C-alpha positions in Angstrom: -13.8 2.9 -142.0 -14.0 6.2 -140.5 -17.1 7.8 -138.8 -19.2 9.8 -141.3 -18.5 13.5 -141.4 -22.3 14.2 -141.3 -23.8 16.2 -138.5 -26.3 14.1 -136.4 -29.1 15.5 -134.4 -31.2 13.4 -132.0 -34.8 14.4 -131.0 -37.4 12.9 -128.8 -41.1 13.7 -128.2 -43.1 12.8 -125.1 -45.9 11.6 -127.1 -43.7 9.3 -129.3 -43.3 9.5 -133.0 -44.1 7.2 -136.0 -41.4 6.4 -138.4 -43.1 8.3 -141.3 -43.4 11.4 -139.1 -39.8 11.2 -137.9 -38.6 10.8 -141.4 -40.7 13.7 -142.7 -39.3 16.0 -139.8 -35.8 15.1 -140.8 -36.4 16.0 -144.4 -38.1 19.2 -143.4 -34.8 20.0 -141.4 -32.7 19.4 -144.6 -31.6 15.7 -143.9 -32.9 12.2 -143.4 -33.1 9.7 -140.7 -29.6 8.4 -139.8 -27.9 5.9 -142.1 -25.2 3.7 -140.4 -22.3 2.5 -142.5 -19.8 1.0 -140.0 -19.3 -0.3 -136.5 -17.6 2.9 -135.5 -20.3 5.0 -136.9 -23.0 3.0 -135.1 -21.2 3.3 -131.8 -21.0 7.1 -132.2 -24.5 7.5 -133.3 -25.7 5.3 -130.4 -23.6 7.3 -127.9 -25.8 10.3 -128.9 -28.8 8.8 -127.3 -27.6 6.3 -124.7 -27.0 8.7 -121.9 -30.7 10.0 -122.0 -33.6 7.7 -121.0 -36.0 9.8 -122.7 -35.0 8.1 -125.9 -35.9 4.6 -124.9 -38.9 2.7 -123.8 -38.3 -0.1 -121.4 -40.8 -2.9 -120.8 -41.1 -6.6 -119.7 -42.8 -8.5 -122.6 -43.0 -12.1 -123.5 -40.8 -13.1 -120.7 -38.0 -10.7 -121.4 -36.8 -7.2 -120.7 -36.8 -5.0 -123.8 -35.5 -1.5 -124.6 -36.6 0.3 -127.8 -34.9 3.5 -128.9 -34.9 5.9 -131.6 -35.7 5.4 -135.3 -33.0 4.9 -137.9 -33.4 5.1 -141.8 -33.5 1.4 -142.5 -36.8 0.1 -144.0 -38.1 -3.2 -145.5 -41.3 -2.3 -147.3 -41.8 -5.5 -149.5 -41.2 -9.1 -148.4 -39.5 -9.7 -151.9 -37.1 -6.7 -151.6 -34.1 -6.5 -149.4 -33.7 -4.2 -146.4 -32.6 -0.7 -147.6 -31.7 2.7 -146.2 -34.4 5.2 -147.1 -31.6 7.8 -147.8 -30.5 5.7 -150.7 -27.1 4.9 -149.2 -25.8 1.4 -149.8 -26.5 -1.2 -147.0 -22.9 -2.2 -146.1 -23.3 -2.6 -142.4 -26.0 -4.0 -140.0 -26.1 -4.6 -136.4 -29.2 -6.7 -135.7 -30.2 -7.6 -132.2 -30.8 -11.2 -133.0 -31.3 -12.0 -136.6 -32.3 -10.3 -139.8 -36.0 -9.6 -139.4 -38.4 -10.7 -142.0 -41.6 -9.1 -143.2 -44.5 -11.1 -144.8 -47.5 -10.0 -146.8 -48.0 -6.3 -147.1 -46.3 -5.5 -143.8 -43.7 -2.8 -143.6 -40.9 -2.8 -141.1 -38.7 0.0 -139.9 -35.6 -0.1 -137.7 -34.9 1.4 -134.3 -32.2 0.9 -131.7 -33.3 -2.2 -129.6 -32.0 -4.7 -127.1 -33.2 -7.2 -124.6 -30.7 -6.9 -121.8 -30.2 -6.0 -118.2 -29.7 -3.6 -116.7 -32.3 -1.6 -118.7 -29.8 1.3 -118.5 -27.1 -0.6 -120.5 -25.6 0.9 -123.7 -27.7 -0.1 -126.7 -26.0 -0.4 -130.1 -28.1 -3.2 -131.7 -31.1 -2.7 -134.0 -34.5 -4.3 -134.2 -37.4 -4.2 -136.6 -40.6 -2.3 -135.7 -44.0 -2.2 -137.0 -45.3 1.2 -138.1 -48.0 1.0 -135.6 -45.5 1.1 -132.8 -44.0 4.5 -132.4 -40.8 5.2 -130.5 -39.8 8.1 -128.2 -37.4 9.6 -130.8 -35.3 9.5 -133.9 -31.9 10.4 -135.1 -31.4 12.6 -138.1 -28.4 13.0 -140.3 -27.9 16.5 -141.8 -25.4 17.1 -144.6 
């Protein structure tokens, strides 16, 4: 499968950004948060941010090193519904860090680039779920 012909833009904010704010900003710019449809597209989109440390938070938590990067469009807003792209695109490809995250109760999970690996400067192409209360330093928008 070929990389999408969409135009991607990556942005970060020093004060970090919640998923809803990132999504609203992308919509105001005429697009939506990035939707990934293949391994090639994921590698390309990840390459937009991997060279800039401003897009990642690094920490040592729970006995492991963790890097969290910019938001993507993937959301799970109900435990009984499957993961879905907020853009409405079909979910044909995933690249979870460990396993498919689950949400319980009324919780909502959103997806950002994430990995637990050393060195903390390593390239990140895997995804992890994040609670809405945990903003990230940036997001990737897809503009048609």
